[in-house]
C-alpha positions in Angstrom: -62.6 -210.0 -53.8 -62.5 -213.3 -55.7 -62.4 -213.3 -59.5 -65.6 -214.3 -61.2 -65.6 -216.2 -64.5 -68.1 -216.1 -67.3 -68.4 -219.8 -67.9 -70.2 -220.8 -71.1 -73.5 -222.4 -70.5 -72.5 -225.7 -72.1 -69.5 -225.9 -69.7 -71.7 -225.2 -66.7 -74.2 -227.8 -67.9 -71.5 -230.4 -68.4 -70.1 -229.8 -64.9 -73.5 -230.0 -63.4 -74.3 -233.3 -65.2 -70.8 -234.6 -64.1 -71.8 -233.9 -60.5 -75.1 -235.7 -61.0 -73.6 -238.7 -62.7 -70.9 -239.1 -60.0 -73.6 -238.9 -57.3 -75.8 -241.5 -59.0 -72.8 -243.8 -59.6 -71.7 -243.5 -55.9 -75.2 -244.2 -54.7 -75.5 -247.2 -57.0 -72.2 -248.7 -55.9 -73.2 -248.3 -52.2 -76.3 -250.4 -52.9 -74.6 -253.2 -54.8 -72.9 -256.2 -53.3 -69.2 -255.7 -52.5 -68.1 -258.1 -55.2 -69.0 -258.0 -58.9 -68.8 -261.8 -59.1 -70.2 -264.3 -56.6 -67.8 -264.9 -53.8 -67.9 -266.5 -50.4 -67.8 -264.3 -47.3 -64.7 -264.1 -45.2 -63.4 -262.9 -41.9 -59.9 -261.8 -41.1 -59.4 -260.9 -37.5 -55.7 -261.6 -37.3 -54.5 -258.5 -39.0 -54.0 -254.9 -37.7 -57.6 -254.2 -38.8 -60.5 -256.6 -38.6 -62.1 -257.2 -42.0 -65.3 -259.1 -42.6 -67.4 -259.5 -45.7 -70.6 -261.5 -46.1 -71.1 -263.7 -49.1 -71.6 -261.7 -52.2 -74.2 -262.9 -54.8 -72.4 -260.7 -57.4 -73.9 -258.2 -59.7 -76.6 -259.0 -62.2 -76.0 -258.3 -65.9 -78.3 -255.2 -65.6 -76.4 -253.9 -62.6 -73.1 -254.3 -64.4 -74.5 -252.6 -67.5 -75.8 -249.7 -65.4 -72.4 -249.2 -63.7 -70.6 -249.3 -67.0 -73.1 -246.8 -68.6 -72.5 -244.4 -65.7 -68.8 -244.8 -65.7 -68.7 -244.2 -69.5 -70.8 -241.1 -69.2 -68.6 -239.9 -66.3 -65.6 -240.3 -68.4 -67.2 -238.5 -71.4 -68.2 -235.5 -69.2 -64.8 -235.3 -67.4 -63.1 -235.1 -70.8 -65.6 -232.6 -72.1 -65.2 -230.3 -69.1 -61.4 -230.6 -68.8 -60.8 -230.0 -72.5 -63.4 -227.3 -73.1 -62.3 -224.5 -75.4 -63.0 -222.0 -72.5 -59.8 -223.1 -70.6 -57.6 -221.7 -73.5 -59.1 -218.2 -72.6 -58.0 -218.4 -69.0 -54.4 -217.4 -68.1 -52.4 -220.5 -67.1 -51.8 -219.3 -63.5 -55.6 -218.8 -63.1 -56.8 -222.1 -64.4 -56.8 -224.0 -61.2 -58.8 -221.2 -59.5 -61.2 -221.0 -62.4 -61.7 -224.8 -62.4 -62.4 -224.8 -58.6 -64.8 -222.0 -59.2 -66.7 -224.1 -61.7 -66.6 -227.2 -59.6 -67.6 -225.4 -56.4 -69.7 -222.4 -57.3 -70.6 -219.8 -54.7 -74.3 -220.1 -53.5 -75.1 -216.9 -55.5 -74.0 -218.7 -58.7 -70.5 -217.2 -58.8 
């Protein structure tokens, strides 16, 4: 039977928000042009792998600000979760297992 951990509510909330922020950032980056600054398109068919990119209009100031805001929040949450006082209560050999349990909880909330 797997060990269950009594994670503090603020730690759980921080991890859940971290998942949400990462998903939002990933979705945003998929929608944005491939280059932050305007660049011409290119095609490289001579290498071992064909690479093609259309011209990129670049990101708007608002898009850049949104990416920066999400990245900053992601960093804040990652630091909060990884340095939370709870981890000092977990035996060193159990910390990876406990961390994985927080990141990937069982469907029943375990």
